[in-house]
C-alpha positions as CSV (number, residue, x, y, z in Angstrom):
1,M,146.9,141.4,74.9
2,R,143.8,142.5,76.8
3,Y,142.2,139.1,76.1
4,M,145.3,137.2,77.4
5,R,145.3,139.3,80.6
6,F,141.7,138.4,81.3
7,I,142.4,134.7,80.9
8,T,145.4,135.0,83.3
9,I,143.3,136.7,86.0
10,L,140.6,134.1,85.6
11,L,143.1,131.2,86.0
12,L,144.6,132.8,89.1
13,T,141.1,133.2,90.6
14,F,140.4,129.5,90.1
15,L,143.7,128.6,91.7
16,L,143.1,130.8,94.8
17,C,139.6,129.3,95.2
18,A,141.0,125.7,95.0
19,C,143.5,126.6,97.8
20,N,140.7,127.9,100.0
21,S,138.8,124.9,101.7
22,D,136.3,127.3,103.2
23,I,135.0,128.2,99.8
24,F,135.5,125.2,97.6
25,V,133.5,122.3,99.1
26,E,132.1,119.2,97.3
27,D,128.3,118.8,97.3
28,F,127.2,115.8,99.5
29,T,123.5,115.8,98.8
30,P,121.9,112.4,99.3
31,D,119.8,110.7,96.5
32,V,116.8,110.4,98.8
33,T,115.3,112.5,101.6
34,E,112.7,110.0,102.8
35,L,112.6,106.2,103.2
36,T,109.8,103.9,104.2
37,M,110.8,100.3,105.2
38,K,109.2,97.2,106.4
39,G,110.0,96.0,110.0
40,D,110.8,92.4,109.1
41,G,114.2,92.2,107.3
42,A,114.2,95.2,105.0
43,S,117.4,96.9,103.7
44,R,117.8,100.2,102.0
45,T,120.9,102.1,100.6
46,I,121.4,105.9,100.6
47,R,124.0,107.3,98.2
48,F,125.6,110.7,98.6
49,R,127.2,112.8,95.8
50,S,130.5,112.8,97.7
51,D,132.0,111.7,101.0
52,D,133.0,115.3,101.8
53,W,131.1,115.2,105.1
54,S,132.1,114.1,108.6
55,Q,129.2,113.2,110.9
56,L,126.1,111.0,110.8
57,T,123.6,111.5,113.6
58,F,120.6,109.4,114.6
59,A,117.8,111.8,115.7
60,G,114.3,111.4,117.1
61,A,112.6,108.1,117.8
62,D,111.5,108.9,121.3
63,I,109.0,106.2,122.1
64,H,106.7,106.4,125.1
65,G,109.0,108.9,126.7
66,T,112.0,106.6,126.5
67,D,114.9,107.6,124.3
68,L,116.1,104.6,122.3
69,P,119.5,103.4,123.4
70,T,121.7,103.6,120.2
71,V,125.3,102.4,120.1
72,V,127.9,104.0,117.9
73,T,130.9,101.9,116.7
74,P,133.5,103.8,114.6
75,A,135.4,101.7,112.0
76,G,138.2,99.9,113.8
77,G,137.0,101.3,117.1
78,S,135.0,100.2,120.2
79,P,131.2,100.5,120.6
80,M,129.9,103.2,122.9
81,Q,126.5,104.7,123.8
82,G,125.7,107.7,121.6
83,K,123.9,109.0,118.5
84,T,126.6,110.6,116.4
85,L,129.1,108.7,114.2
86,T,132.3,110.5,112.9
87,G,133.7,109.0,109.8
88,D,132.9,105.4,108.8
89,G,131.3,102.9,111.1
90,T,127.8,101.9,112.5
91,I,125.0,103.2,114.6
92,S,123.0,100.3,116.0
93,L,119.9,99.7,118.1
94,H,118.9,96.5,119.8
95,T,116.0,96.1,122.2
96,T,113.4,93.4,122.7
97,L,111.2,95.1,120.2
98,N,113.6,96.8,117.8
99,D,116.8,95.7,116.0
100,F,118.4,97.6,113.2
101,T,121.8,99.0,112.0
102,V,122.9,102.1,110.1
103,T,126.2,101.6,108.4
104,R,128.4,104.3,106.7
105,R,131.1,103.5,104.2
106,G,132.3,106.7,102.5
107,D,129.5,108.2,100.4
108,V,127.1,105.2,101.0
109,V,124.8,104.7,104.0
110,T,122.9,101.5,104.5
111,V,119.9,100.9,106.8
112,D,119.4,97.2,107.7
113,V,116.3,96.3,109.7
114,N,116.2,92.9,111.4
115,Y,112.8,93.6,113.2
116,A,110.7,96.4,114.5
117,I,107.8,95.0,116.5
118,G,104.6,96.8,117.4
119,N,101.9,99.0,115.9
120,G,102.2,102.0,113.7
121,V,105.4,103.4,112.2
122,L,108.8,103.9,114.0
123,M,110.1,107.4,112.8
124,F,113.6,108.8,113.0
125,W,116.0,111.0,111.1
126,L,119.5,110.5,109.8
127,V,121.4,113.7,109.6
128,A,124.6,114.0,107.5
129,S,126.7,117.1,108.3
130,S,130.1,118.7,107.9
131,D,131.8,120.0,111.0
132,E,133.8,122.4,108.9
133,T,131.1,124.1,106.8
134,Y,128.0,123.3,109.0
135,D,126.2,122.1,105.9
136,R,123.6,119.3,106.7
137,H,121.1,117.0,105.0
138,E,118.3,115.1,106.7
139,I,116.8,111.8,105.6
140,M,113.5,110.8,107.3
141,V,113.2,107.1,107.9
142,G,109.9,105.3,108.6
143,I,109.9,101.6,109.6
144,E,106.4,100.0,109.5
145,R,106.3,97.8,112.6
146,V,105.1,94.2,112.4
147,G,103.6,91.7,114.8
148,G,106.3,89.6,116.5
149,L,105.4,88.9,120.1
150,E,103.9,85.7,121.3
151,I,102.5,85.2,124.8
152,V,104.3,82.4,126.6
153,D,102.3,82.3,129.9
154,V,100.4,84.3,132.4
155,D,100.4,83.7,136.1
156,Y,97.4,85.4,137.8
157,N,97.1,86.4,141.5
158,L,93.7,87.5,142.8
159,M,93.9,90.8,144.6
160,T,90.4,92.0,145.3
161,W,87.0,90.5,144.7
162,G,83.6,92.0,145.5
163,T,84.7,93.9,148.5
164,D,83.5,97.4,147.6
165,E,79.8,97.6,147.2
166,N,80.1,101.2,146.0
167,K,81.8,100.0,142.9
168,A,79.2,97.4,142.1
169,E,76.8,98.1,139.2
170,D,73.5,96.5,138.3
171,R,73.1,95.6,134.6
172,L,69.9,94.4,132.9
173,L,70.6,91.1,131.2
174,T,67.2,90.3,129.8
175,A,63.4,90.9,130.3
176,Y,60.2,88.9,129.8
177,G,56.6,90.1,129.5
178,L,53.6,88.0,130.0
179,S,50.1,89.4,129.3
180,A,47.3,89.3,131.8
181,G,45.1,86.2,131.9
182,N,47.8,83.7,131.1
183,E,49.0,81.1,133.5
184,P,52.3,81.7,135.4
185,V,55.3,80.2,133.6
186,L,58.8,79.1,134.6
187,W,61.2,81.0,132.4
188,T,64.8,80.2,131.7
189,P,66.5,83.4,130.5
190,P,68.1,82.7,127.1
191,L,71.8,83.4,127.4
192,P,73.4,81.1,124.8
193,S,76.6,83.0,124.5
194,G,77.2,83.3,128.2
195,I,77.5,86.3,130.4
196,L,78.8,89.7,129.1
197,S,82.0,90.6,131.0
198,F,84.0,93.8,130.9
199,Y,87.8,93.8,130.9
200,N,90.4,96.5,131.5
201,I,94.0,95.4,131.0
202,R,96.9,97.7,131.8
203,T,100.6,97.5,132.8
204,I,103.1,99.4,134.8
205,T,104.3,102.5,132.9
206,Q,107.5,101.3,131.4
207,D,105.7,98.5,129.6
208,E,103.3,100.6,127.6
209,E,105.2,99.8,124.4
210,Y,104.7,96.1,125.0
211,I,101.0,96.5,125.5
212,S,100.8,98.5,122.2
213,A,102.7,95.7,120.5
214,L,100.3,93.1,121.9
215,E,97.1,95.1,121.0
216,G,94.4,92.7,119.8
217,E,96.2,89.5,120.9
218,E,94.1,87.1,122.9
219,I,95.1,86.5,126.5
220,P,93.8,83.8,128.8
221,V,91.7,85.2,131.6
222,P,90.4,83.7,134.8
223,T,86.6,83.0,135.2
224,R,84.2,81.5,137.7
225,T,81.7,78.7,137.2
226,N,79.6,79.9,140.0
227,P,78.9,83.6,140.6
228,Y,78.5,83.2,144.3
229,Y,82.0,81.7,145.0
230,S,85.5,83.0,144.3
231,D,86.6,79.9,142.4
232,W,88.6,81.7,139.8
233,E,90.5,79.5,137.4
234,L,91.8,79.5,133.8
235,R,89.1,77.5,131.9
236,G,90.0,78.5,128.3
237,E,88.3,81.9,128.3
238,T,90.3,84.6,126.5
239,A,90.0,88.4,126.1
240,G,91.7,90.7,123.5
241,I,94.4,92.9,124.9
242,S,93.4,96.5,124.7
243,S,94.7,99.8,126.2
244,S,91.1,100.8,127.0
245,M,88.1,99.0,128.4
246,S,86.9,96.0,126.3
247,Y,84.3,93.3,126.7
248,T,83.6,89.7,125.7
249,Y,81.0,87.0,126.3
250,L,82.0,84.2,128.5
251,L,81.4,80.7,127.1
252,H,82.2,78.7,130.2
253,Y,79.5,79.8,132.6
254,P,76.7,77.8,134.3
255,P,73.0,78.2,133.1
256,I,70.9,80.7,135.1
257,T,68.3,79.3,137.4
258,P,64.7,79.4,135.9
259,V,62.7,82.5,136.9
260,N,59.0,82.5,137.9
261,V,57.0,84.9,135.7
262,E,53.5,86.1,136.9
263,P,50.7,87.1,134.5
264,G,50.6,90.8,133.8
265,M,54.1,91.4,135.1
266,L,57.3,92.5,133.4
267,T,60.0,90.2,134.6
268,Q,63.5,91.6,134.5
269,L,66.8,89.8,135.3
270,Y,69.6,91.9,136.6
271,A,73.2,90.9,137.3
272,R,75.2,92.7,140.0
273,M,78.5,93.3,138.3
274,V,81.4,93.6,140.7
275,P,85.0,94.6,139.7
276,T,87.6,92.0,140.4
277,V,91.3,92.9,140.2
278,F,94.1,90.5,139.4
279,D,97.8,91.2,139.1
280,A,99.8,88.9,136.9
281,R,103.2,88.2,135.5
282,L,103.0,88.1,131.8
283,R,105.8,86.5,129.8
284,V,106.2,87.2,126.1
285,R,108.7,86.0,123.5
286,N,110.2,87.8,120.5
287,K,109.5,85.5,117.5
288,Y,112.5,86.8,115.6
289,S,115.2,86.6,118.3
290,G,113.7,84.3,120.9
291,E,114.3,86.9,123.6
292,E,111.8,86.9,126.5
293,H,110.4,89.8,128.5
294,E,108.4,89.7,131.7
295,M,106.0,92.5,132.8
296,I,103.3,93.0,135.4
297,I,99.8,93.5,134.1
298,W,96.7,94.6,136.1
299,L,93.5,93.0,134.9
300,T,90.1,94.3,136.1
301,I,87.1,92.1,135.3
302,E,83.5,93.0,135.9
303,Q,81.6,89.7,136.2
304,P,78.3,88.8,137.9
305,D,78.5,88.5,141.6
306,S,74.8,87.8,142.1
307,Y,71.4,87.9,140.2
308,E,68.2,89.8,141.0
309,V,64.7,89.4,139.6
310,R,62.5,92.5,139.5
311,Y,58.8,92.7,138.7
312,D,56.9,95.6,137.3
313,E,53.2,95.8,136.2
314,L,52.7,95.9,132.5
């Protein structure tokens, strides 16, 4: 009898627990806690042990100080701005550089990436939670960005050229030494690769993400065929886009006038490098969607404004 009484009490305990939703809750642990995906058409599925949870939240992914504009669409409902989905439906993101969708159907969540353009990894979290028990599980998602922008055209406008002498800088291009006792010579400085020029390309603040996506891409830059005149044109010269100062050798530049070298003198050729500033409308196209984006860039070029020959005794 004592054994039967114990069995009866145990059965009643199970029944009471089954009737109490605050105690008896199904485990909804996901099968992964971290995903890494490619930014060019990847798809991954997350499976939960049950569908006994209510909300899916998109968290993080704050790029360059701008929170990504996600759209929530409940199953059978209308899309709205937000980050938390209740029940089945989708959380989607579409910008010029990012396009992906997170879909929930019961105990299955699917992440579909159309494209994520740029450098580095786009990081965000998916948080599955229950609004009754406050249980939650986080899945970290990393999307490896890919190249996907092409430069359509650049329209330059000259702003300033050689107006501030305080910003000019003399740079030694080359030197020639002739020992005493030799005859004077006419020396043409060897510059087969052209003149070294320095570039600084930047944009207005809201376009930093685009410059990052274009890092390393070659952009057409204006040059002069005569250092003494402001005849700036696009002649086929290019420079790599960089968020910091970069440099290149110009190929389309006139030869330097021969220099007279006296015996016993060290002959040095200097170029007076003057910053020249352009603003330009840069138009780029998304290779995946065909969407175009325009941004204003500021291009600072240091190119020779004049040459100077200096002589020093050997």
